C-alpha positions in Angstrom: -0.1 0.2 -0.1 2.8 2.4 0.6 3.8 2.0 -3.2 0.4 4.4 -4.6 1.8 7.5 -2.9 5.3 7.4 -4.2 3.1 7.7 -7.9 1.4 10.5 -6.9 4.5 12.0 -5.3 6.4 11.8 -8.7 3.3 13.3 -11.0 3.1 15.9 -8.1 6.7 16.7 -8.4 7.0 16.9 -12.2 3.7 18.5 -13.2 5.2 22.1 -12.1 8.0 21.9 -14.2 5.5 20.4 -17.2 2.9 23.6 -16.5 6.2 25.9 -16.7 7.1 24.1 -20.1 3.7 24.7 -21.4 3.2 28.4 -20.2 6.4 29.7 -22.1 5.9 27.5 -25.0 2.3 29.4 -25.2 3.9 32.9 -24.4 6.8 31.9 -26.7 4.7 31.3 -29.7 2.3 34.8 -29.0 5.2 36.6 -28.8 6.4 35.2 -32.4 2.8 36.2 -33.6 3.0 39.8 -32.5 6.3 40.2 -33.9 5.1 39.0 -37.1 2.3 41.0 -37.1 4.3 43.9 -36.6 6.5 43.5 -39.2 3.9 43.3 -41.7 2.2 46.2 -40.5 6.2 48.0 -40.9 6.2 47.0 -44.7 3.2 48.0 -45.6 3.9 51.4 -44.4 7.1 51.3 -45.7 5.3 50.9 -49.1 2.8 53.6 -48.4 -0.1 51.4 -48.2 -2.1 51.2 -44.8 -2.4 48.0 -43.0 -6.3 48.2 -42.4 -6.9 49.0 -45.9 -4.5 46.8 -47.8 -7.2 45.0 -49.9 -8.7 47.8 -51.0 -5.5 49.9 -52.0 -4.1 47.1 -53.6 -7.2 46.6 -55.4 -7.0 50.1 -56.7 -3.5 50.3 -57.2 -3.8 47.1 -59.4 -7.0 48.4 -61.8 -5.5 52.1 -61.8 -2.6 50.2 -63.9 0.6 50.7 -60.6 0.2 46.3 -59.8 -0.2 44.9 -63.6 2.2 42.0 -63.5 5.0 42.5 -65.9 4.9 40.5 -69.4 1.1 40.8 -70.0 0.2 42.1 -73.7 -1.7 44.4 -74.2 -4.6 42.0 -75.9 -4.9 40.2 -72.6 -5.5 44.0 -70.9 -7.9 44.9 -73.3 -9.6 41.6 -73.1 -9.9 41.9 -69.3 -11.0 45.3 -69.3 -13.5 44.5 -71.3 -14.8 41.1 -69.4 -14.9 43.7 -66.7 -17.4 46.4 -68.4 -19.4 43.3 -70.0 -19.7 41.9 -66.1 -20.7 45.4 -64.9 -17.7 45.6 -62.2 -16.6 49.2 -64.1 -18.4 51.8 -66.1 -18.3 52.4 -69.5 -16.4 55.8 -68.7 -13.3 54.1 -66.3 -13.4 51.4 -69.3 -13.0 54.1 -72.2 -10.2 55.8 -69.8 -8.1 53.0 -68.4 -8.2 51.7 -72.8 -6.5 55.1 -73.4 -3.9 54.5 -71.3 -3.1 50.7 -71.9 -3.2 52.1 -75.9 -1.2 54.5 -75.2 1.2 52.6 -73.7 2.0 50.8 -76.6 
């Protein structure tokens, strides 16, 4: 009967160390995540992008031609532009202005 107490003593001795290791692991993961978020926000700010509206700003840059992929032909861009107009995602005025810009780049 004296042996049952030894097992409990072992667990009660090891538990604080295991609990401490889990707490350190959780805190380390949280700190890593926080550092990553701060770095990402800094990179966006240095690029002139507000981190709170990054999606909208990148969409505007892309549609204005500042973010278009290198190497796309004018005919591909015009086809995409026509598709956007046909689906009602841009107005005729926006279509005409962007079309003129693409043709002007030739």
